[in-house]
N, C-alpha and C positions, 0 to 999 in steps of 0.2 A: 837272711833274705826274707822277703815279705810277699804276702798274697793280696791281690786286689780284686774286688768285684767291679766289673764293667757293666753298667746298665745302658743298653743301646736304645736310644730314640723312643722312650716312653712318653710321647708327646701328644698334645690334644688332637692334632690332625690325623694321627694314626690310631686313635681310639674312637669308640662309638660316638657319633655326632660330628666327627672331624671330616675334612674334605677327602681324605684317603683312608677311611677307617678300616682297621683289621679286626675281625671278630675276636672278641676276648681281650682286646687291648686294655679296656678300662679295668676289668677284673684283675688283669695281670699287674697293673700298677699297685693295687693293694696287696697282692700276693708277694711282690718283690719287697714292699715295705715290711711285711711280716718276716720274710726271709732274712732281711738285714737285722731285725730285732732278735731273731732266734738263732743267729749264727755268729758266735763271738770270735771266730778265727779269721775274719777279714781284717787285715791291717789297714786297708784303705778301701773306700767306695768312691767310684767316679761315674759320671753320667755323660753320655753324648747326646747331641741334638743336631738334627738336620737344621740348617740355617741358611736358606737359599736367598741370595741377593740377585744374581743374574746367572742361573745355571745353564743357559743356552738351551740346547735341544732336549734337556732333561724334562723341561716343561713343554707340553704339547696339547693343542686342542683336539688332536686325533692320536692319542697315546697308544702305544703297543703294549703297555703294562709290563714291559720287560726292561727296556732302557729309557722309555719316555713315559711320563705320567701326567695326570692333571696337576694343576698348581697346588702346592702344599708347603707347609712349614716355611713360609716367607719370613725372612729375617725381621725380627721385632714384632711379628704378629702374635696374637693369642694362640693361633694354631701351632706355632713353633714352641710355645711354652710347654714345660713338662706337665703331665697330668696331675691334677690336684691330689689324687689318691696316692701318688708317689711321695712318700715322706722324705723331704730333703734335709732334715735335721742332721742326718749322719752321712750326707754326701760331702766328700772332701774337696772335690773339684768338678767343674763342668767344662765340657769340650764341644766346640762347634765345628761342623763340617759342611761341605757342599756350597760354600759361598758362591763360587763361580764355576762349579762343575757338578757332576752327579753325586759325588761324595758318599759313596756307600760305606766305606770302611771307617770305623772309629779311629784308625791309625792315620787317617788324613785330617783329623780334627785338631783344632788349636784351642788352647786354654782361654776361657771366657773371662771378661772382667769380673771382679769379685762383687761389685756393687750393683749388679743388675737384678731386676725382678724376673724370675723365671717361671712363675706360675701365678694364676689369679686373674682378676679382671683387668688390671693395669697392663700396659704394654711395656716391653723391655726398653732400655735406653737405645734410642735409634742412632745416636751419634757414635757409639763404640763399635769398632769393627776390628777384631783381632787379626784379620787377614792383612790389614794395613800396618800392623805393628812389626817392625823389623826384629824385635826381641820376642815375638810370639813363641810360646812353648807348645810343642806338639804333645800328643798323648804319650808317645814313645819316650820323648825326653823326660816327661814328668814321672813316668813309671820308673825309669832308670835312675833318676835323681833320688827317688825314694826306695831304691834297692829292691824293687819288685821283680821277682822272677817267675811268679805264678799268677795267672789271671783266670777268673771264673766269669763267664759271659752269660747274660740274660737279656731279654728285651724283645724288640720288634724290628724287623720281621725276620723270621727264621731263614727264609729263602732269599733274602737280599742283604740287609745291613748286618744282621747277626752273622751270617755266613762270611761276608767279606771281612768283618772284624776278626773273626776267629781264624780265618786262613792267614790274614796278615800277622796275627799274634804268633802263630806257629812259625811263619817265615822269619819273624823278628827274633825267634829263639825263646819265647816264653812257654813254660808249661801251661797248657791251655785246656780248660774244661768248659763245655757248654751244658747248662742244665736244661734238659729237654722239657721238663715240666714248668719251666719259667721262661719259655719263649712261645710266641705265636707267629704264624705265617700268613702270607697273602693267599697262597694256594696249597692245599693239603698235600697233593702228590709232589709238588716242587719242594715243599718243606721236608718231606721224607727223603727225597733225593739229596737235598742240601745237608741233612744230618749225616747221610751216608758219605757224601763227599768230604765233609769235615772229619769224620772218623778215619777215612782212608788217608787223609793228610796228616794224621797224628793227633787230632783233637780227641780228648776224652769226652764222649757224649754220655753224660751220666743221668 
C-alpha cells in the first residue's frame, strides 16, 4: 500500500495579496515545497484547488465568513492558481472542487486536465471543465487506483477545507494525518477547535 501527501488549496487568493488572504499562506507554500523535498516516503503528492464557476450562496456581498465569503478562486482566474512558491515539479495530480457549490472537502474534487497552466501570469484553459466530463476522476477514485491507504494533509485553511478534507478522509477509511505545522487557518480559535475535532474523529494531528 502507499502514502499520499494532499496539499489543500495553496492558491493565490488564499495567500497574502489575494482576495481572501490567510496570514502565513505565502510562507506556507514554500514550507510545503521544502517538506516534499525533504520527505522521501511520500509515494504520491496531490494538490486541490477551489475552482468556483457558480457556487451560489457561497459567494456573498454580505458574507458571514462561515458559509458565505467574498468572491474568490474564480475558475480560470489567477486567484485560483496555485501559489508560485509551491513547487509543482513533484505534484502528481491536481484536483478541483467547488465548481457549483461551496466545495470545502478535497474529496469533492475532480481530476484537472493535465495540459493546463496552474501558476504564473497566464490564465488557465477556460474551456476545460472537469465537472462536465462523465469520466471525471474523483480524488478518492484516484487514491484507490494507486493503492493509497494513508494520507497526510497540509494546506489552507485549517478551520475549513483542511478540516473537511481530513474528516472525509477518515470517513473514507484512510489512515489520516494532519501536520499542524504545515497548515494555516482563518481564525486562531476556530483552527484550534478544528484540530481538536479532527483528533476526536481519529485523525493523527502531528
